[in-house]
C-alpha positions in Angstrom: -157.0 -50.7 -111.4 -154.9 -49.7 -108.4 -154.2 -53.3 -107.6 -153.1 -54.0 -111.1 -150.7 -51.0 -111.1 -149.3 -51.9 -107.7 -148.7 -55.5 -109.0 -146.9 -54.1 -112.0 -144.8 -51.9 -109.9 -143.9 -54.8 -107.6 -142.8 -56.9 -110.6 -140.7 -54.0 -111.9 -139.0 -53.5 -108.5 -138.3 -57.2 -108.2 -136.7 -57.3 -111.6 -134.6 -54.2 -110.9 -133.4 -55.7 -107.6 -132.5 -59.0 -109.3 -130.5 -57.1 -111.9 -128.7 -55.0 -109.2 -127.7 -58.1 -107.1 -124.3 -59.4 -108.1 -123.8 -63.1 -107.4 -120.9 -64.2 -105.2 -118.6 -66.7 -106.8 -117.8 -70.1 -105.2 -115.0 -72.6 -105.8 -116.1 -75.0 -108.5 -118.3 -72.6 -110.4 -117.7 -73.3 -114.1 -118.6 -71.3 -117.2 -118.2 -72.6 -120.8 -118.2 -70.2 -123.7 -118.2 -70.9 -127.4 -116.0 -68.6 -129.5 -117.2 -67.4 -132.9 -115.1 -65.7 -135.5 -117.3 -62.6 -136.2 -115.7 -62.1 -139.7 -117.2 -65.3 -141.0 -119.5 -66.5 -138.2 -117.6 -69.8 -137.8 -117.3 -71.4 -134.4 -113.7 -71.6 -133.4 -114.0 -73.7 -130.3 -114.7 -73.3 -126.6 -113.1 -71.8 -123.5 -113.9 -73.1 -120.0 -113.5 -70.9 -116.9 -113.4 -72.5 -113.5 -113.3 -70.8 -110.1 -110.3 -72.3 -108.3 -110.0 -70.0 -105.3 -111.9 -67.3 -103.5 -110.0 -65.1 -101.1 -111.0 -61.9 -99.4 -111.3 -59.5 -102.3 -110.0 -61.8 -105.0 -111.3 -64.6 -107.3 -108.9 -66.9 -109.1 -110.1 -68.7 -112.2 -108.4 -71.1 -114.6 -109.1 -70.5 -118.3 -108.8 -73.6 -120.6 -109.3 -73.3 -124.3 -110.1 -76.5 -126.2 -108.0 -75.5 -129.2 -104.5 -74.0 -129.3 -105.7 -71.4 -131.8 -107.7 -69.8 -129.0 -104.6 -69.4 -126.8 -102.9 -71.2 -124.0 -104.4 -72.1 -120.7 -104.0 -69.3 -118.2 -105.1 -67.9 -114.9 -107.4 -64.9 -114.4 -107.6 -63.0 -111.1 -110.6 -60.8 -110.5 -111.3 -58.3 -107.7 -114.5 -58.7 -105.7 -116.3 -56.2 -108.0 -115.3 -58.3 -111.1 -112.6 -55.9 -112.3 -109.4 -57.4 -113.5 -106.3 -57.9 -111.4 -104.7 -60.4 -113.9 -106.1 -60.9 -117.4 -104.8 -61.2 -121.0 -104.8 -58.1 -123.1 -104.2 -58.1 -126.9 -100.9 -56.6 -127.9 -100.4 -56.5 -131.7 -102.5 -59.7 -132.2 -100.9 -61.5 -129.3 -102.5 -62.0 -125.9 -100.3 -60.9 -123.0 -101.2 -61.9 -119.4 -100.9 -58.7 -117.6 -101.3 -57.8 -113.9 -103.0 -54.5 -113.3 -102.6 -51.8 -110.7 -105.1 -50.4 -109.9 -107.5 -53.1 -111.2 -108.4 -52.8 -114.9 -111.8 -51.0 -114.8 -113.9 -53.3 -116.8 -116.9 -52.1 -114.8 -117.4 -49.0 -112.6 -120.2 -49.5 -110.1 -122.9 -48.6 -110.0 -123.6 -49.6 -113.6 -126.2 -47.0 -114.3 -127.3 -46.3 -117.9 -125.4 -43.3 -119.3 -122.5 -43.7 -117.0 -119.0 -43.3 -118.5 -115.4 -43.4 -117.4 -111.9 -42.8 -118.7 -109.1 -44.2 -116.6 -105.4 -45.2 -116.9 -103.9 -48.2 -115.2 -100.5 -49.7 -115.0 -100.1 -53.1 -116.7 -97.1 -55.4 -116.0 -96.1 -58.5 -117.9 -95.0 -60.9 -115.0 -92.7 -62.8 -117.4 -90.7 -59.9 -119.0 -91.3 -57.3 -116.4 -92.3 -54.8 -119.2 -94.9 -52.2 -118.2 -97.5 -50.4 -120.2 -99.9 -47.5 -119.4 -103.3 -48.7 -120.5 -106.2 -46.4 -121.0 -109.8 -47.6 -120.6 -112.8 -45.6 -121.8 -116.1 -47.2 -120.7 -119.8 -46.5 -121.3 -122.9 -48.2 -119.7 -125.5 -48.5 -122.5 -128.2 -49.9 -120.3 -130.2 -53.0 -119.3 -130.9 -55.6 -122.0 -132.3 -59.1 -121.9 -130.4 -61.4 -124.2 -130.4 -65.1 -125.1 -127.3 -67.3 -125.4 -127.0 -71.1 -125.8 -127.1 -71.2 -121.9 -130.5 -69.5 -121.8 -132.0 -66.0 -121.3 -130.4 -63.4 -119.0 -131.0 -60.0 -117.7 -127.8 -58.1 -118.5 -126.2 -54.7 -118.3 -124.6 -53.7 -121.7 -121.2 -52.1 -121.4 -118.9 -50.8 -124.1 -115.2 -50.2 -123.8 -112.4 -48.7 -125.9 -109.0 -49.9 -124.7 -105.7 -48.3 -125.7 -103.2 -51.0 -124.9 -100.0 -48.9 -124.5 -97.9 -51.4 -126.5 -95.5 -48.9 -128.1 -92.6 -51.5 -128.3 -92.2 -51.2 -132.1 -91.1 -48.0 -133.7 -93.4 -48.6 -136.7 -96.5 -50.0 -135.0 -98.9 -47.8 -133.0 -100.5 -49.1 -129.9 -103.3 -51.6 -130.2 -106.9 -50.3 -130.0 -109.4 -52.8 -128.7 -113.2 -52.4 -128.9 -115.2 -54.5 -126.5 -119.0 -54.9 -125.9 -120.0 -57.0 -122.9 -123.4 -58.1 -121.7 -122.8 -58.5 -117.9 -125.3 -60.6 -116.0 -125.3 -59.6 -112.3 -127.1 -62.9 -111.4 -123.9 -64.7 -112.5 -121.4 -62.0 -111.7 -119.9 -62.5 -115.2 -120.6 -61.5 -118.8 -122.7 -63.9 -120.8 -121.6 -62.5 -124.1 -118.5 -60.5 -125.2 -117.8 -59.0 -128.6 -114.1 -58.1 -128.9 -112.1 -56.8 -131.9 -108.7 -55.2 -132.1 -106.5 -53.3 -134.6 -103.5 -51.1 -134.9 -101.7 -49.0 -137.4 -98.5 -50.3 -139.0 -96.7 -47.3 -140.4 -94.6 -49.6 -142.7 -97.8 -50.5 -144.5 -99.2 -46.9 -145.0 -99.7 -45.7 -148.5 -98.7 -42.2 -147.4 -98.0 -40.5 -144.1 -101.6 -39.3 -144.2 -103.3 -42.5 -145.5 -103.0 -45.3 -143.0 -105.5 -48.2 -142.8 -105.5 -50.0 -139.4 -104.4 -53.6 -139.5 -107.3 -55.9 -138.5 -106.8 -58.1 -135.5 -109.0 -60.9 -134.3 -112.7 -60.3 -133.9 -114.2 -62.9 -131.6 -117.6 -63.2 -130.0 -117.9 -65.2 -126.8 -121.3 -66.7 -125.8 -122.1 -68.6 -122.7 -123.0 -72.2 -123.5 -123.4 -73.6 -120.0 -122.6 -72.9 -116.3 -122.8 -74.9 -113.1 -120.8 -76.1 -110.1 -118.4 -79.0 -110.1 
C-alpha cells in the first residue's frame, strides 16, 4: 500500500513539475492555429506564428493569416516570460499593433490557481504615435487538460478583462475585451484562446440609461500543429 501511494505521489509531482516548466522558444518554432467564429462555429481560416528571432529577454514572431479577413501579417514581440512587448489589441473592431511599456501582463508568474492582478500599461501605436492607457484584470482559474486538433495538453487556464483605453471618439466608449486562454507551459504558448470584444456607442443608445454594447468579433483560436522548420 505504501509503495502504491509513493508511486502515485511521484506521478503527481512529475506532472506538476512538467506543468511548471516553461519551454524556451527557438528560431524556426512554428505554431498553426485555426480560427473559429464563435457566433456560428464556422472556421474562418488559419494563422501561422513563426519564431524569427530570439534575443536576450525577447522573442520575435511573424504572424501570417491565410485570409485577409483575419487581419494583415504582423510581428509580435514577447518578453522572456511570454508577456507582450508588441502585440495587436482590438480598438473598436480594428486591431492596432501596439508596443507596451511595461509589457502587457498577459500572465503574472507564478500562475497559481486563484491568483489575480489588475495593472495599467502604456500602449503606443508606432505608426500614429497615439498612446492609450490600457488596464488588464487577470485571474488564474487553475490547471486543466484540454484537447485541440494538435493533441492533448496540460494547461493553465487564465481569464482576462482588458479595457483598451481607446477614447478617440466622443460617442464611443473604450473597447472591453474578454479573453480566456489555456496556456501550455510545455510549449510556452496558449494552445487555445477565446476572445471577444464590445463597446458602447452612445449614438445608438435608446436612452441615456439604456445602452446595449455593440458586439465585436468573437473568435476562438485552437492549435492545429506545431514544430520546427
